[in-house]
C-alpha positions in Angstrom: 106.2 118.4 107.3 102.7 118.2 105.8 100.8 114.9 105.8 99.8 113.7 102.4 98.4 110.6 100.7 98.0 109.3 97.1 94.6 110.6 96.1 94.0 107.4 94.2 93.7 105.6 97.6 90.1 106.8 97.6 87.4 105.8 95.2 85.9 108.5 93.0 86.0 110.0 89.5 85.6 113.7 90.5 88.3 115.7 92.2 86.1 117.2 94.9 84.8 113.8 95.9 88.3 112.4 96.2 89.9 115.4 97.9 87.1 115.5 100.5 88.0 112.0 101.4 91.6 113.0 101.6 90.8 115.8 104.0 88.3 113.6 106.0 91.0 111.0 106.7 93.3 113.7 108.2 95.6 114.6 105.3 96.5 118.1 104.2 98.0 117.3 100.8 97.7 114.8 98.0 99.7 113.3 95.2 97.0 113.6 92.5 96.3 111.1 89.8 94.2 112.0 86.7 92.2 108.8 87.3 90.6 110.8 90.2 89.2 113.1 87.4 87.7 110.1 85.5 90.6 110.0 83.0 93.5 107.6 82.5 96.5 108.2 84.7 98.4 109.6 81.7 95.7 111.0 79.4 96.1 111.9 75.7 94.2 115.1 76.5 93.2 117.2 79.5 90.7 120.0 79.0 91.2 123.4 80.7 87.9 122.7 82.6 89.2 119.4 83.9 92.4 121.0 85.1 90.7 123.9 86.8 88.3 121.5 88.5 91.3 120.0 90.4 92.5 123.4 91.6 88.9 124.3 92.6 88.5 121.1 94.6 91.9 121.8 96.3 90.7 125.2 97.3 87.3 124.0 98.5 88.8 121.1 100.6 92.0 122.8 101.7 94.1 120.0 100.3 97.3 121.0 98.6 98.2 119.3 95.3 101.7 118.3 96.3 102.4 116.6 92.9 100.6 114.9 90.0 101.5 111.4 88.9 103.1 111.3 85.5 104.7 107.8 85.6 105.5 106.0 82.4 108.3 103.6 81.4 111.1 105.9 80.4 113.4 103.1 79.2 110.8 100.7 77.7 112.4 98.5 75.1 110.1 99.8 72.5 111.0 103.5 71.6 107.4 104.1 70.4 106.2 103.4 73.9 108.7 105.9 75.3 107.6 108.5 72.8 103.9 108.0 73.7 104.9 108.6 77.3 106.7 111.8 76.4 103.6 113.1 74.5 101.4 112.4 77.5 103.9 114.0 79.9 103.6 117.2 77.8 99.8 117.1 78.0 100.1 116.7 81.8 102.8 119.4 82.2 100.8 121.9 80.2 97.9 121.7 82.6 99.8 121.6 85.9 99.6 125.4 86.4 95.8 125.2 86.1 95.7 122.4 88.6 97.9 124.4 91.1 100.6 121.7 90.8 104.3 122.3 90.4 105.7 118.8 90.5 105.2 115.7 88.3 106.4 112.4 89.6 108.1 110.1 87.1 109.2 106.4 86.8 112.7 106.1 85.6 111.7 102.8 84.1 112.7 99.2 83.4 113.5 97.0 80.4 110.5 94.8 81.4 108.1 95.3 78.5 104.9 94.7 80.5 105.3 96.1 84.0 107.1 99.4 84.7 107.6 98.5 88.3 109.3 95.1 87.6 113.0 94.6 87.8 115.0 93.4 84.7 118.6 92.5 84.3 118.9 94.9 81.4 118.3 97.8 83.8 122.0 97.8 84.8 123.4 98.0 81.3 125.1 101.1 79.7 122.4 101.1 77.0 119.6 101.4 79.6 121.4 104.4 81.2 121.9 106.0 77.8 118.2 105.6 77.0 117.3 107.1 80.4 119.5 110.2 79.8 117.8 110.7 76.4 114.4 110.3 78.0 115.2 112.7 80.8 116.5 115.2 78.4 113.2 115.2 76.6 111.3 115.3 80.0 113.4 118.2 81.2 112.7 120.1 78.0 109.0 119.7 78.6 109.4 120.7 82.3 111.2 123.9 81.2 108.6 124.7 78.7 105.7 124.5 81.2 107.5 125.6 84.4 107.2 122.4 86.4 109.7 120.2 88.3 110.2 116.4 87.8 110.4 114.1 90.8 112.4 110.9 90.3 112.2 108.1 92.9 115.1 105.7 93.5 113.6 102.2 93.6 115.0 98.7 93.3 113.0 97.6 90.3 113.9 100.6 88.1 117.1 101.8 86.3 117.6 104.4 89.1 117.7 101.7 91.8 119.8 103.5 94.5 120.5 106.9 95.9 123.9 106.7 94.2 122.3 106.3 90.8 119.9 109.1 91.6 122.8 111.4 92.4 124.6 110.4 89.2 121.5 111.2 87.2 121.2 114.7 88.9 124.9 115.4 88.2 124.7 114.3 84.6 121.5 116.1 83.8 122.7 119.4 85.4 119.1 120.6 85.6 117.5 122.2 88.6 114.2 120.8 87.4 115.3 117.2 88.5 114.1 116.6 92.0 113.9 113.6 94.3 110.9 111.8 95.8 112.3 109.7 98.6 110.7 106.4 99.7 113.0 104.5 102.0 110.9 101.3 101.6 112.0 101.3 98.0 115.7 101.2 98.9 115.8 97.8 100.6 114.0 94.4 100.8 115.4 92.3 103.6 118.1 93.9 105.8 119.1 94.0 109.4 117.8 97.0 111.4 121.2 98.6 111.5 121.6 98.1 107.7 118.2 99.6 107.1 119.0 102.7 109.1 122.4 103.1 107.3 120.7 102.8 103.9 118.1 105.4 104.8 120.5 107.9 106.4 122.9 107.6 103.5 120.2 108.2 100.9 118.9 111.3 102.7 122.3 112.8 103.2 123.3 112.1 99.6 120.2 113.6 98.1 119.3 116.2 100.7 119.6 119.2 98.3 117.0 117.7 95.9 114.4 116.0 98.1 111.1 117.8 97.6 108.7 115.1 98.7 108.9 112.0 100.9 106.8 108.8 100.7 105.6 106.7 103.6 105.0 103.0 103.2 106.8 100.0 104.8 108.3 96.5 104.4 107.3 93.3 106.1 110.1 91.1 107.5 110.0 88.9 104.4 110.6 92.0 102.1 107.0 92.4 100.8 105.4 95.8 101.1 103.4 96.9 104.1 101.3 99.8 105.2 103.3 102.6 106.9 103.8 101.8 110.6 103.0 98.1 110.2 106.4 96.9 109.1 110.1 97.0 109.9 111.0 100.6 108.9 112.2 102.8 111.8 109.9 105.8 111.2 111.4 107.7 114.1 114.8 107.5 112.5 113.5 108.2 109.0 111.5 111.3 110.0 114.3 112.5 112.3 116.8 112.3 109.4 114.4 114.3 107.2 114.0 116.9 109.9 117.8 117.1 110.3 118.2 118.2 106.6 115.4 120.8 107.0 112.9 119.0 104.9 109.5 120.7 105.2 107.6 119.3 102.3 104.8 116.7 102.1 105.1 113.2 103.6 102.9 111.2 101.3 101.7 107.8 102.2 100.6 105.1 99.7 100.2 101.4 99.4 97.3 101.2 101.8 93.6 100.7 101.7 91.2 103.6 102.1 89.9 102.2 105.5 93.5 102.3 106.8 94.1 106.0 105.9 92.9 107.6 109.1 95.0 105.2 111.2 98.1 105.9 109.2 97.5 109.7 109.5 97.3 109.2 113.3 100.5 107.1 113.3 102.5 109.6 111.2 101.2 112.5 113.3 102.3 110.9 116.5 105.7 110.0 115.0 106.2 113.5 113.7 105.4 114.9 117.1 107.7 112.5 118.9 110.6 113.4 116.6 109.8 117.1 116.6 109.7 116.8 112.8 106.1 118.1 112.7 107.1 121.6 113.9 
């Protein structure tokens, strides 16, 4: 596996500045965000020069662009908001090749009108699932047009809130463009150690054929998020299960401060070595 980090962890509005910080902290790949190019995360326009600058910075620093963030609320209650997200997704997808990126990460969305990462009771309705399928059909069409893959991430606050729903979406979409970004800390809040391991193992086994990127953060005992290695997640078990399915992609940490990055890189490197997953 290759160690990665959210590029947005580090301050900067130029890709070379940010990716130098990524490399300096001990990471070999990054999940890029267009905010690191001085744009909005989902811009209305990306120039060819702006896109090529990302690839140039990746080449200079030796940091692989594992993915580009393309999150927007795919089931927002206002269809106009969804449509704006689709337009910006197309802008991003069109420039991915120039950025040396082949994966865009998505947010399957929530009915909450203000926060795309906040749970809502309407997420579990048939209407929400219908809207997700329509949105994903549009997104897959964009992905096909520009030759990129789409990474969806099961997380409790969104309409795809479990590995089971992620598998259902894959099966219903029937598109090889739909991939999985797996973050085990998004699959539980407060559980026993045995239950946590069962949830993680089951998710990896169920989604093994589509996992293209793994995330690394953690949970505190009270269910709040924590920096990787500082919470209750059994990282030896998690990385060992990824190794068992032959996963060799980027392990991307996020939800941490920039001054924690080097320590997290060291923790993940040790754990990968201990499990044999880094070989």
